[in-house]
C-alpha positions in Angstrom: -189.6 -45.5 -49.9 -192.3 -43.0 -49.8 -192.1 -42.7 -46.0 -188.7 -41.6 -46.3 -189.6 -39.0 -48.9 -192.2 -37.9 -46.5 -189.6 -37.9 -43.5 -187.2 -35.8 -45.6 -189.8 -33.0 -46.6 -190.9 -32.8 -42.9 -187.2 -32.1 -42.0 -186.6 -29.6 -45.1 -189.9 -28.0 -43.6 -188.6 -27.7 -40.2 -185.3 -27.0 -40.9 -186.5 -23.9 -42.7 -188.8 -22.6 -40.0 -185.9 -22.9 -37.4 -183.6 -21.1 -40.0 -186.2 -18.3 -40.1 -186.0 -17.9 -36.1 -182.1 -18.0 -36.6 -182.0 -15.5 -39.1 -184.2 -13.2 -36.9 -182.3 -13.6 -34.1 -178.9 -12.9 -36.2 -180.3 -9.5 -37.5 -181.6 -8.6 -34.0 -177.7 -9.2 -32.6 -176.1 -7.3 -35.1 -178.5 -4.5 -36.5 -180.3 -3.9 -33.3 -183.9 -4.7 -34.7 -186.1 -7.7 -35.3 -187.5 -8.4 -38.9 -190.7 -9.8 -39.4 -190.8 -13.5 -39.5 -192.3 -13.9 -42.8 -189.5 -11.8 -44.4 -186.8 -13.9 -42.7 -188.2 -17.0 -43.9 -188.4 -15.5 -47.4 -184.7 -14.6 -47.1 -183.8 -18.2 -46.2 -185.7 -19.5 -48.6 -184.2 -17.5 -51.6 -180.8 -18.2 -49.8 -181.5 -21.9 -49.9 -183.0 -22.1 -53.5 -179.9 -20.0 -54.7 -177.4 -21.8 -52.6 -178.7 -25.0 -54.0 -178.5 -23.9 -57.7 -174.9 -22.3 -57.2 -173.8 -25.8 -55.2 -175.0 -27.7 -58.4 -172.9 -25.4 -60.7 -169.7 -25.5 -58.3 -170.1 -29.5 -58.3 -170.0 -29.4 -62.2 -167.1 -26.9 -62.3 -165.2 -29.2 -60.2 -165.9 -32.6 -61.8 -167.2 -34.3 -58.6 -169.5 -37.4 -59.0 -169.1 -37.4 -62.8 -166.5 -40.1 -63.2 -164.1 -37.6 -64.5 -161.4 -38.7 -61.8 -159.8 -41.7 -63.5 -162.7 -44.4 -62.8 -161.5 -46.3 -65.9 -158.1 -47.1 -64.5 -159.8 -48.4 -61.3 -160.0 -52.0 -62.8 -156.3 -52.5 -64.0 -154.2 -50.6 -61.2 -154.9 -50.8 -57.6 -152.8 -47.5 -57.2 -154.4 -45.5 -59.6 -157.9 -46.7 -58.1 -156.6 -45.3 -54.8 -154.9 -42.2 -56.5 -158.5 -41.4 -58.3 -160.2 -41.7 -55.0 -158.0 -39.4 -53.2 -158.5 -37.2 -56.0 -162.2 -37.1 -56.1 -162.1 -36.7 -51.9 -159.7 -33.8 -52.7 -162.2 -32.1 -55.2 -165.0 -32.7 -53.0 -163.2 -31.0 -49.8 -162.6 -28.1 -52.3 -166.3 -28.1 -53.3 -167.3 -27.9 -49.9 -164.8 -25.1 -48.8 -165.9 -22.9 -52.1 -169.5 -23.5 -51.2 -169.4 -22.4 -47.9 -167.8 -19.0 -48.8 -170.0 -18.7 -51.7 -173.1 -19.7 -49.4 -172.1 -16.8 -47.0 -172.1 -14.3 -49.7 -175.4 -15.4 -51.1 -177.1 -15.4 -47.4 -175.6 -11.9 -47.0 -177.0 -10.9 -50.6 -180.5 -12.3 -49.6 -180.5 -10.7 -46.3 -179.6 -7.2 -48.0 -182.1 -7.7 -50.4 -185.0 -8.7 -48.3 -184.4 -7.6 -44.8 -185.2 -3.8 -44.2 -185.0 -1.7 -41.1 -188.2 -0.6 -39.7 -188.2 2.8 -41.8 -187.7 1.0 -45.2 -183.8 1.5 -45.4 -181.8 -1.1 -46.5 -179.1 -2.4 -43.7 -176.2 -2.5 -46.1 -174.1 -5.3 -47.4 -171.5 -4.9 -44.9 -173.7 -5.3 -42.2 -175.8 -8.0 -44.1 -172.1 -10.0 -44.5 -172.0 -9.9 -40.6 -175.6 -11.0 -40.1 -174.6 -14.0 -42.4 -171.7 -14.9 -40.4 -173.3 -14.8 -37.2 -176.1 -16.6 -38.8 -173.7 -19.2 -39.8 -171.9 -19.4 -36.6 -175.0 -19.9 -34.7 -175.9 -23.4 -36.9 -172.4 -24.4 -36.3 -173.0 -24.1 -32.7 -176.4 -25.9 -33.1 -174.7 -28.6 -35.1 -171.8 -29.3 -32.4 -174.2 -29.3 -29.8 -176.4 -31.6 -31.5 -173.5 -33.8 -32.3 -172.4 -34.1 -28.8 -176.1 -34.7 -27.4 -176.4 -37.5 -30.1 -173.1 -39.2 -29.1 -174.2 -38.9 -25.5 -177.2 -41.0 -26.1 -175.5 -43.3 -28.1 -177.3 -42.5 -31.4 -174.6 -41.6 -33.5 -173.0 -45.0 -33.3 -176.1 -46.8 -34.0 -177.3 -44.4 -37.0 -174.1 -44.8 -39.0 -174.3 -48.4 -38.4 -177.5 -48.5 -39.8 -179.5 -49.8 -36.9 
């Protein structure tokens, strides 16, 4: 149990460090300058904390995971149980879609708030939104490439099977 927590902590720290580099690259691509790594890391950390809090609130608003989807009907009627599971799945998809959009705006706000041009002037919210979009697109590409590589190595099925 403790080993899994250490591995998860290391994964989060490495993820934050990589995310700081990706944010630097995104700002460089969109705004034409490269911010300091500390500022980029601070913006990523602030966006992660705010995004985490907003995702918890969204999950509570949508009622996902709280047994609000008709869990009491599951024992008596199999059709009601299937409908409840389908409803829970749709609610979770709704949370994920809304969360992705909200996280885009959170990242843009953190970039606008913390990343400044070399002269100390903010890059503006519109350009920050474009930086956040490029940032998320880079992570989508990284995720697709990692998935393909793991699939080619045969690790995907082994990890899903728990081997």
